[in-house]
N, C-alpha and C positions, 0 to 999 in steps of 0.2 A: 504494500500500500504506500502510495506516495504521500508523504506528509512534509509540508514545507517547514523549514526550520523556524521561520518567523511568522507562521500562519496565525492569524487572529480571526475570530469570527467576524465576518462582514455581512451585513444584512443584504447588500445588493450584489449578489454574485452573478448577476446576469450581464448580458452584453448590452452596451450602449451603442445602438446603431439604428439606421432607418427610423428616425423620429423616436428613438428610445425604447422600442419594444424589446423585450428580452429574447435573445436568440441563444440556443444551446451551442456548445462547441461542435456538435455534429452538423448543425445547420451552417455554422461558420465554415466548416470544411467542405460543405456541399457546393460552395461557390468556386468557380474556376477563376482564381485570382490572377491578375496580370502581375501585380507586385505584392510581396509580403514584406512587411517591415517588422524586424525583430526588435522590440522595445519601443513603447509609446512614450518616450521621454522628451527631453528638450529638443533634440534633433529629429527624432522619429516622427513626431506629430507635425513638424514643419514639412517634412518630405511627404507625409500622408496627405496633408492639406493641398500642397501644390500639385501632386500627381492626380488627386481625385477631382481637381478643378476641371479636368477633361472628363466629361460624362462617359466617354468610351473606355476609360481606364478603370478597372476594378481593383481596389486597394484594400488589403487586410492588414491590421496591426495587432500584434500579440504582445501584451504587456503583463508582466509578472505581478505588479502591484494593483492596488484597488483604485477606484475612481474617488478622489477626495475633493471633488470640485465644490461641494457644499459644506466642507468642514472648516470652521473658523480657525482651527490651529494652522491650516495652510494659508488661508486668504487674508488673515488679519496681520498687518505690519507689526503691531506691538507684540505679537506672539512670535516674533522672529527667533529662530533657534529652538522653539518648543517642540517642533516635529522631530527633531533629532532624538533618536532612541525610541521612537514610537514604531508602530507597524508600517509607517511610511518611510522607514529608514532600513536599508539592508544591514546596517550596523556591522560593517566589516572591521577586522583588525589586521594589522601587519604581523609578520613574523617577528620574533624577538630581535631587536636592533642592537648589534654588538657595540656600537659607539654611543648608545643611549641607555646604558645600564641594563641592557637586555629587555627594555620595555617593549610591549606590543602596543602600537599606537592605534587609536580608534579612527576609523574612516567612515564618516557618514556619507551615504549615497542614497539618492531619492529612489524609493520603491513605491511609485504611485503613477497614475496617469499624469504625464508631465515630467516624470523623472526628477532630477535634481533641481529643475526650475520650480518644482513644487515646494521644496524645503530650503532653498538657498537663502542668502542674506540680502537679496534684492539689489545687489550692486550692478549698475549698468555703466560699462565703460569699454574702452578698447585700448589696445597696446600701441606701441610706437611704430612708426614707419619701418625702422630698422628690424623690428621683430618679424614682420611679415615678409619683408624683402629677403630676410635670411632664409625663409622657406623656399622662395623663388631661386635664390642663389645656389641652393642645393640641387636645383634642376627641376623643381616643381613649378612648371610654367603656369602662369595665371594666378598664382597665389601671392604675388607682391602686393604691397599696401594699396597702390593706386587701383589695381584690378579688383581689390577686395572692397573698396569704398562703397560701390553700389549695393553690395550684399550686406555691408554693415548698416546701411540706411534702410534696406528693404523691410526688415522686421519691425522697424521702429516707428512709433507715432509719438513724437516729442511734443510735450505741452510746456511751452516756455513760461517762466514765472513772470509775474507783473514787475514793472520797474520798481515798485515799492518793496516787493519781496526780495528782488535782486540786491537792492541797497541794504536792506535790513539784515539779510542773512549771508551776504558776500557770495552771491551766485554768479559765477563767471562762465559764459557760454557763447558760442558762435552758432547761431541757428542754421547756418549753411552746412555745418558739419553733421547735421542730424537728419534722420528720415522723418517725414511729416505725415505719412499715410499708411504705415505698416500696422500689423496686428497688435504688437506689444506696446502698451502705453508706458512712456517714461516721463517722470515728473520729479520736481524737487519737493521735498517735504515743506509743510507750512508750519509745523510745530517742531521745535528743537529743544534738546536738553539744555540745562543751564551751563554746561561746559563749552557749548558750541562757540560762544562769543570770544572765548579765550584762545581757541586753537589757532585760528588764522593769524592773529596778531603775534602770538608767540613764535610761530614758524617764520613769519616775516622778520621778527627780531633776530632769528637765527639765519637771516639772509636768504630765505627761500621765497621766491616770488609767487604771487597769485597768478594762475594761468588757466586758460581754457584747455581742455584735455582731449578733444575728439579729433583734432586735425592732424594727428600723426606724431605728437609729442606730448607725453603726459606727466613730465616731471614738474614739481612745484607743489603748491598747497591749494586745495580746492574742496568745495562741498560736493559730496557725491550725488549723482543722479540715480534715481531708483526706478525699478520696474513696478511702479504702482499706478493704478488708474486714479487720476485726480478727482474724478466725479464722485467716487464712493470710497476712495482710499482702500482699495483691495489689491491683492497680488495680481499682477498681470503676467501670466506664464503660458507655456505652450498649450496646456489643456484648456485654459479659460479662453484663449485668444485664437489659437489655430484649430482647435477641435470643436469646442462647444457650439459656436455659431454655425458650424458646418456639419454637425452630427447627423442631420437629416438627409444628407446626400445619399441617394439610393445606391451609389457605387463605393461607399466608404463603410467599412466594418471594423469595429474595435473590440477585441476580446480582452477583458481584464482578468486578473487572477489566474493567468495561464503561464506556465513555465516552459520556455523553449528548451528542447533537448539538444537538437542539432539541425544543421542544414543537410538536406539530402543531396548528395553529389553523385552524378552518373556520368560515365564517359559516352558522349554522343558524337559520332563522326570524328573520333580521335581526340575530342576536346572535353576535359573535365567541366561539367556543367551543373549549376545549381537548379534543381527541379522541384524543390519543395522544402517543407519544414516539419519536423517532429516536435510535438509539445505535449504537455500533460495539463489536464484541467479536471478538477474535482476527483483526482485519484485515477483518472482514466488516461490512456495514451491515445493520441490522435496524430494523423498526418494530413497536411494540406499541401496541394500541389500548386505550382506557379508557372505561368506562361512566359513571363518576361525576365524578372530578376528578383532575387532576395536581397533586401537592404538590411544590413546588420547595424543597429543603432542602440546597442546595449551598454554603451559607455566604456570608459577606459579600463574599468575593472573586468567587465564581463564580455565585451566584444572579442578580445583575444581568446577567451575560453570557449565561446561559441564556435570559433574557427577550429580550435584544437579538438573539441568534441566532435567536429565534423570530419576530422582527419587531416586538417591543414596545420602544420606547425613543425616544431623541432622533433625529429624522430625519437630522441631520447625521452622527451617529456611524454610523447604519445605512447611509447612502449611501456613506460612506467604506469600509465593510466589505463592500459589495456585497450587503447583505441587504435584500430587499423589505420596505417598511414596511407593517405591518398595523395598528398602533395607536401613535399618537404620545403619548409621555409623557417629558418632559425630565427628570423626577426619577429615572429608572432609572439607577443607578450613581452618583448624586450624594449629597450630604449625608454623605459618608464622614468619620467621626471615628475616629481611631486614638489610643490613648494612647501617650505618649512616656516614655522612661526614660533615665536616665544612671546610671552606676555609678562609685562611688569604691572603690578597693582599698587595703587596709592589710596590711602585714606584721604578724603577730601573734606573741605569745610562743610559743616552741617547746613549752611545757608544755601548751598547750590542745589537747584532742583534736579532730580533725576527720576528714574523709573521705579524707585523703591515702593511708592504707593501701590503698585501692582502686586506686591508681595503679601498684601493683607486682603482678606475677603471684601472688606468695605471699600478699600481703594480700588480693587479690581471691578467691583460692581459699579462704582461711580464712573470709572473710565469706560466700562462697557456701555453704560447708559449714554454717555457723551458721544461715544463712537456710533452707537445705533441711531441716535437722534440726528446728528449733523456731520458725522464722519470727521470729528476733530478729537483733540485730546491725546492722552498718553498712548493710546493704542495705535496712534499714527506715527509715533516717533521711531526713527531708525538710526543706527550708527552711521553717520555720513561725513565725519571729519577725517579727511584723507590727506596724506602727503606722500609723494613719490620722490625719493631723495637720491641724487647722484652720489657716487663713491667719494668725491672730493669733500663732501660735507662730514664724512665720518672716518675716512682713512687718509693717511698721508701718501704722498706720491711714492715714497720709499716702501710703505706698506704694500701698495698695489704692485710695485715691481717685484717684491718678494713673493707675493701670492701668485703672480704670473709664473714665477720660476718653479712653483710647486706642481703646475699642471703637466701631467705626463702624456695624456691622450693626444694622439696625432690625427684621429679621424676628423672628418669635416664638421661633424656636430660639435665636438669638443672645441675645435679651433674657433668655431663661430661664437661659442659661449665665451671663450677666452678673449675674443676681439671686443666683447662688451665689458670685460674687466679692464677698464681703461680710465685712468684718473682724469684725462683731459676731455672726456665727452659727457654731455648732459643726458644721461639716461636714468630713469628712475629704477635704480638697482635694488633699493629697499623701500618697502611700503610701510608707513606708520599710520595707525588708525587709533583715534581716541574713542573709547567706548564707556559711557557712563551707565550702561545698562547691564553690566555683568553677564554678557552673552555667554561667556566662557567661564566655567567654575574655577577661576584662578586663585581665589582667596579661600584657603582652608579655614573652616569654622569662622565665617564672617560674623562680626559683632552686629546684631540687628539694630543696635542704637547708633551705628556709625554708617557713613556713606563712603563709597569707593568709586574709583574710576580705573579703567585699564588702558594701558598703551600697548597695542599689538605691534610687533614688527615682523615683516614677512619678506623673506629673500625671494627675489623675482627671477634670477638667472642661476639656478643651482647647477653645480657640476655633478652632484650625487645622481647616479643613474642605476636603476634597478630593474625588476621585472615582475610580471604577474602571470602565473600559470595555473592550470587545473592541477589538483593534487594527484599524487600517485594513488593507485587503487591497491587494496589488499591483494595478496598473491592470488592470481587466477581471477580476480574481479575486474570490474570496469567502472571507471569514474563517470559520474553523471553530473548534470548541471545543478543538482541539489547539494553537491559537495562544495564546500566553501573554497573560493579561490585562494591561492597562496600568494600573498602580497608582500614582496620584499623590496622596498624602495632603496635599501642600502644607504640610509642617511649618514652623511659624513664619512663614508668609506671611499677608498681610492682617491680620485681627484676631489671627492667631496670634503676632504680635509680643508680645502679652501673655503667651503661653505661655513665651516665651524668658526674659522677666523673672522670671516665677514659678518656672521651673525653676532659674534662677540662684540665687534666694533659697533654693530647696529644697536645692541642693547645699551651701550654707553651713550649713543646718541638719543635713544628713547628716554633714558634717564635725564639727559641734558634738557630735553623738551620740558620735562616736569619741573626742572629747576630754573627755567628761564621765565622771566616775566612776560605777560601777566599771569601765565599759568601757575607760576610758583606761589601766587597770592592765595590760591585756593587749595594748595597741596599741604596736608598736615604732615604726612610722612610716607615713606615707601614701606609697604608690608610684604610684597613678593618681588624679588627675594628680600628678606629682611635687611634693614640697614646693617652694615658691618659694625662690629664692636669697635670702641675707640682704639685708634692706632692700627686697626686692620683695614685691608682693602677688599673691594669686591673682586671675586674671581669669576668673571663673566664666562670665560671659556669653560670652566668646570660646571658652572650653573646650567649651561646649555644641555649637559648630559641628562639632567632631570627635567628641564623645562621645555625642551624642543617638542613641538607637536606638529601635526600636519595642518596646513590651512586648506586642505581638501580641494586642490586644483590639479589633479594628476592628468598627464597626457602621455602620448607617444607609443602605446602598446600595439597599435596597428598603423605605424607611421607611414606617411608617403615616402617612397624610396628615392624620388628624384632621379638624377642622372645615374645613380648606382643601381637603379632598378630593383629587382627582387633580392639582390645581394645587400641592399641597403634599407629595405623596408617591406611593407606588406601590401600596400596599395599604390597605384600610379596616381598621376595628377588628376585623373578623372574619378578617383576613389574606387577603381575596380581592383579587386584582389588579383594579384599577379597569378597567371596560370589557370584561372577559372573563368568560365563564361557565365554571365548572369549573376555575379555576386559582388556586392560593394559593401564598404563600411562608411558610415556617415555619422561621425560624432567626434568628441575631443581626442579620441585615441589616434586619429590620423595626423595630429599636429606633430611635426618632426622635432621642433625645438620650443622650449618654453617662451612665453611672452610676458612682458611686464604689465599684467592686467588681470583682474578677476575674469573668469572664463566665459561667463554666460553670454555676453554680447558677441563674442567670437564664435561660440558654438552655434548660435542662431545664424550667423553669417556663413559658417561652414555648411549648415543644413540648407540654406537658401541657394548657395552656389552648387551644392551637391544635387539638389532637386532640379535646378536649371539644366545641369549636365545630363541628368537621367532623362529629362524630357527631350532635350536635343537629340540624344541617342535613340530614343523611342521614335521620334518623328523621322529621323534619318532611316531607321530600319523599315518603317511602315510606308514611307513615301518612295523608297528605292528597294523594292523587293529583290532586284537583280544583284544588289550588292551583298556580299557576304560579310558578316560581322568580323 
């Protein structure tokens, strides 16, 4: 009997399709689908929407999670972070990390219709021109920044703030950099925590300028744009915007609470071809066939596993899992780059307003009433105080020269990351965020009578590179998709030693922010890590072994191979899996190198570009039957 590890009773275990009537898995399988999308997440629902816009194309989506569209824990901004650890979260953990005291780091990943866009922290931004140009420079034609701009704009419906709001809250933007007619609403908050007014001025005093951040350069200090619908202050995400308004399309079918087992691969005319998908639903096994393509959009953690379970990957990994090899590619599951974070916590002055009232039943009820009445108040507040800081602000030129000397990797990826380890260029190599909301449980045993604020720092261009694979099976057995993936980011290992030095310097700068005016006027003391005893110094390097966590932006496990082809990656620049007909990957796993940005905006762009290419290829096939693919 198939029992999912994180299965919780869900009332609505039926299919949302064709105006919402419940369909069984058998009925789902009875359709001759043109496209099957594995994963109804951030990217998958974008692709489903764009493909099903053509009434002649029949699209099926198979999603492991539930439909949480009407759940306040997902759509209420003030509940940011609260879905982590619920049934909407896969709740993965890494393997014990040798450089982090053998800790197993928690990885939240969205397990719901909408994927991680259902549970993320609402940040809408994009990386630097150099970040995407790096993809193109590896040989992935069409993925440079200028080529990507239309796809950055296509998902977005930007709601500019009023002049009064811009002045009051220091909102810096250039409307021309934004999309104005896409499905995802982006807006600035209208309610801010009491620490907001101190952030920008403090960073300015540390010589960081205020900047607009969507034109290809995001270093500086700024107020974050959020994926929030300004009309009712609710989460704007792939399920609410790309799926719900179009759920009635007669050619679009979405099956939730169904776990994909593998993609069926058959050799047709000498060519390995994707012909369908195996999945389980309600304890039963099903198979659905496909006429055109299977699109894997299961995310950085699970897309490589879907390929491996289907027989595509490293022969050693597959042999250990008891999976017959159909196509060898040692890049499947490799090139994992996750960004790392550490958090400093401070006790702040009692007079500063923050989210603490939400921690009492009365305060929460009052905030809920305010939110329900006119969409204002504490339940609309998000952490939006950002700074992306170049190396020269927290490392000396000699420091950087030394760190460059530690890099041993000679491959194109590593050399590209090394090119960004440059004291003379303005790239936001470290992100700092002020959070008065205690999103992250950084303060052990917080005193309920005191107020706290956190300063996060997140490394943007890590050298640490790991992998994600399906686990080995017991002797004679066979690994399945209900076996938890083995996630080994190899934090601070190999060339990742550079990351530890850079993070240590970043912590010093985070502490400097707290001690600079006007921020210093509201800081009582540092509580994490505790202030050193008199005559002692902070040991930031050591502190990182216990304080480093993931900031949950992993990429690269089905990377585009560029000019190296299948010897350098898993998919080509059209996101087609090398060596297989009718199989693509469309999600963050195709990113070959990290970007200096939260990932959501880029994943939507990848999905829009991927969908456009899939449609182009469909049209070419059907308008030119005499051409062979």
